[in-house]
C-alpha positions in Angstrom: 4.5 65.5 49.4 4.8 62.6 47.0 3.2 63.1 43.6 1.3 60.2 42.1 0.6 60.5 38.4 0.9 58.5 35.2 3.1 59.8 32.5 2.0 59.2 28.9 4.8 57.7 26.8 5.9 59.8 23.8 4.2 59.5 20.5 0.5 59.2 21.4 -2.1 61.6 20.1 -4.4 62.3 23.1 -7.1 63.7 20.8 -7.6 60.2 19.1 -5.7 57.9 21.5 -6.7 58.9 25.0 -7.7 55.4 26.1 -4.8 53.7 24.2 -2.4 56.2 25.8 -3.9 55.5 29.2 -3.2 51.8 28.8 0.3 52.5 27.7 0.8 54.7 30.7 -0.5 52.0 33.1 1.6 49.3 31.4 4.8 51.5 31.7 4.1 52.2 35.3 3.6 48.5 36.1 6.8 47.6 34.2 8.7 50.3 36.2 7.5 48.9 39.5 8.3 45.3 38.4 11.9 46.4 37.4 12.3 48.0 40.8 11.1 44.8 42.5 13.7 42.6 40.7 16.6 45.1 40.8 18.3 43.4 43.7 18.1 39.9 42.3 21.0 37.8 41.0 21.0 35.0 38.5 20.7 32.6 41.5 17.5 34.3 42.5 16.1 34.2 39.0 16.6 30.4 38.9 15.5 29.6 42.5 12.6 27.3 43.2 11.2 26.3 46.6 10.7 22.9 45.0 10.4 21.4 41.5 7.3 22.4 39.6 7.2 26.0 40.8 7.8 28.8 38.3 11.0 30.8 38.9 11.2 34.6 38.8 13.2 34.3 35.6 10.5 32.2 34.0 7.8 34.7 35.0 9.8 37.6 33.6 10.3 35.8 30.3 6.7 34.8 30.2 5.5 38.4 30.7 7.6 39.4 27.7 6.5 36.4 25.5 2.8 36.9 26.3 2.9 40.7 25.6 4.7 40.2 22.4 2.2 37.6 21.3 -0.9 39.5 22.3 0.1 42.8 20.7 2.2 41.8 17.7 1.1 38.3 16.7 -2.6 37.7 17.6 -4.2 40.9 16.4 -2.4 40.6 13.1 -3.7 37.1 12.5 -0.2 35.7 12.2 0.0 31.9 12.7 1.9 31.0 15.8 4.0 28.4 14.1 6.4 29.3 12.6 5.8 33.0 11.7 4.5 34.2 15.1 7.3 32.4 17.0 9.9 33.8 14.7 8.4 37.3 15.1 8.6 37.0 18.9 12.2 35.8 18.6 13.0 38.9 16.5 11.2 41.2 19.0 12.5 40.0 22.4 15.3 37.5 21.6 13.6 34.4 22.9 11.0 32.0 21.5 7.5 31.4 22.7 8.4 28.2 24.6 11.7 29.5 26.0 9.9 30.7 29.1 9.4 27.1 30.2 5.7 27.6 30.9 3.7 25.6 31.6 6.1 23.9 34.0 5.5 20.2 34.7 5.0 19.2 38.4 8.6 17.9 38.5 10.0 20.7 36.3 13.0 23.0 36.9 14.2 26.3 35.5 14.6 25.8 31.8 18.0 25.6 30.1 16.8 28.3 27.6 17.0 30.8 30.5 19.9 29.3 32.4 22.5 31.9 33.4 20.5 34.9 32.5 21.3 38.0 34.5 19.2 41.0 35.6 20.6 42.9 32.5 19.4 40.1 30.2 15.9 40.1 31.7 15.6 43.9 31.6 16.8 43.8 28.0 14.0 41.4 27.1 11.4 43.5 28.9 12.6 46.7 27.3 12.5 45.2 23.8 9.0 43.9 24.6 7.7 47.3 25.7 9.3 49.1 22.8 7.5 46.8 20.4 4.3 47.2 22.3 4.4 51.0 22.1 5.4 50.9 18.4 2.4 48.7 17.7 -0.3 50.4 19.8 0.8 53.9 18.7 -1.0 52.9 15.5 -4.2 52.0 17.4 -6.8 54.7 18.0 -9.6 54.8 20.5 -12.1 54.3 17.7 -10.3 51.0 16.8 -10.6 49.5 20.3 -13.8 47.6 19.5 -12.3 46.1 16.3 -11.9 42.4 16.8 -9.9 39.5 15.6 -10.3 35.8 15.9 -8.0 33.7 17.9 -8.6 30.0 17.9 -12.3 29.8 19.1 -12.6 33.3 20.5 -13.4 36.7 19.1 -11.1 39.2 20.8 -11.3 43.0 20.8 -8.3 45.3 20.9 -9.6 46.8 24.1 -9.7 43.4 25.8 -6.2 42.7 24.5 -4.9 45.9 26.2 -6.7 45.0 29.4 -5.4 41.4 29.3 -1.7 42.3 29.0 -2.1 44.8 31.8 -3.8 42.2 34.2 -1.4 39.5 33.0 1.6 41.6 33.9 0.1 42.6 37.3 -0.7 39.0 38.2 2.8 37.7 37.4 4.3 40.8 39.2 2.4 39.6 42.3 3.8 36.1 41.9 7.3 37.5 41.7 6.7 39.4 44.9 5.5 36.2 46.5 8.6 34.4 45.2 10.8 37.1 46.8 9.0 36.5 50.1 9.6 32.8 49.9 13.3 33.4 49.1 13.6 35.5 52.2 11.9 32.9 54.3 14.3 30.3 52.9 17.3 32.5 53.6 18.1 32.8 49.9 17.4 36.6 49.9 18.2 39.0 52.7 15.3 40.7 54.5 15.1 44.4 53.6 15.0 47.0 56.4 13.3 50.3 55.8 
């Protein structure tokens, strides 16, 4: 019988961080599933578009990392995006905020900033992102989750921030699965038999 459970990453104190640790566990499980979904892909697959203006799998992977680094390490700290936040994101994941190519123009193609990136490159970016996320939220306690910060014209709580990066990752993971389906339909990716 298959066991289904979430594993809490190391370093969380469940007496004061049960909710934070739960989000960390969910984020890690979604990232694990995402990595499994892209494990068979090549650089050609990461850059493939059914037509101009459609985000590539590589763009979506980079965007997941950029967004998570922003929402966990830049926004709650009140760091201005330019230039300090952008530089911090570069230090954390190795690419800048705009390097993901999003939003893509209707006639847009895979960005030069991601050209030639391999599975190992994308996994490295995602692993750096998650290490930075865990390092940051290990300092958050459940009692802090209602603490808020201001971002542009919004007041944002830490609990919403954790929820947002989880739903953001899941939404783009779904887009990546759709792109794989489109690749199979186009003959770019072989159909899997199970």
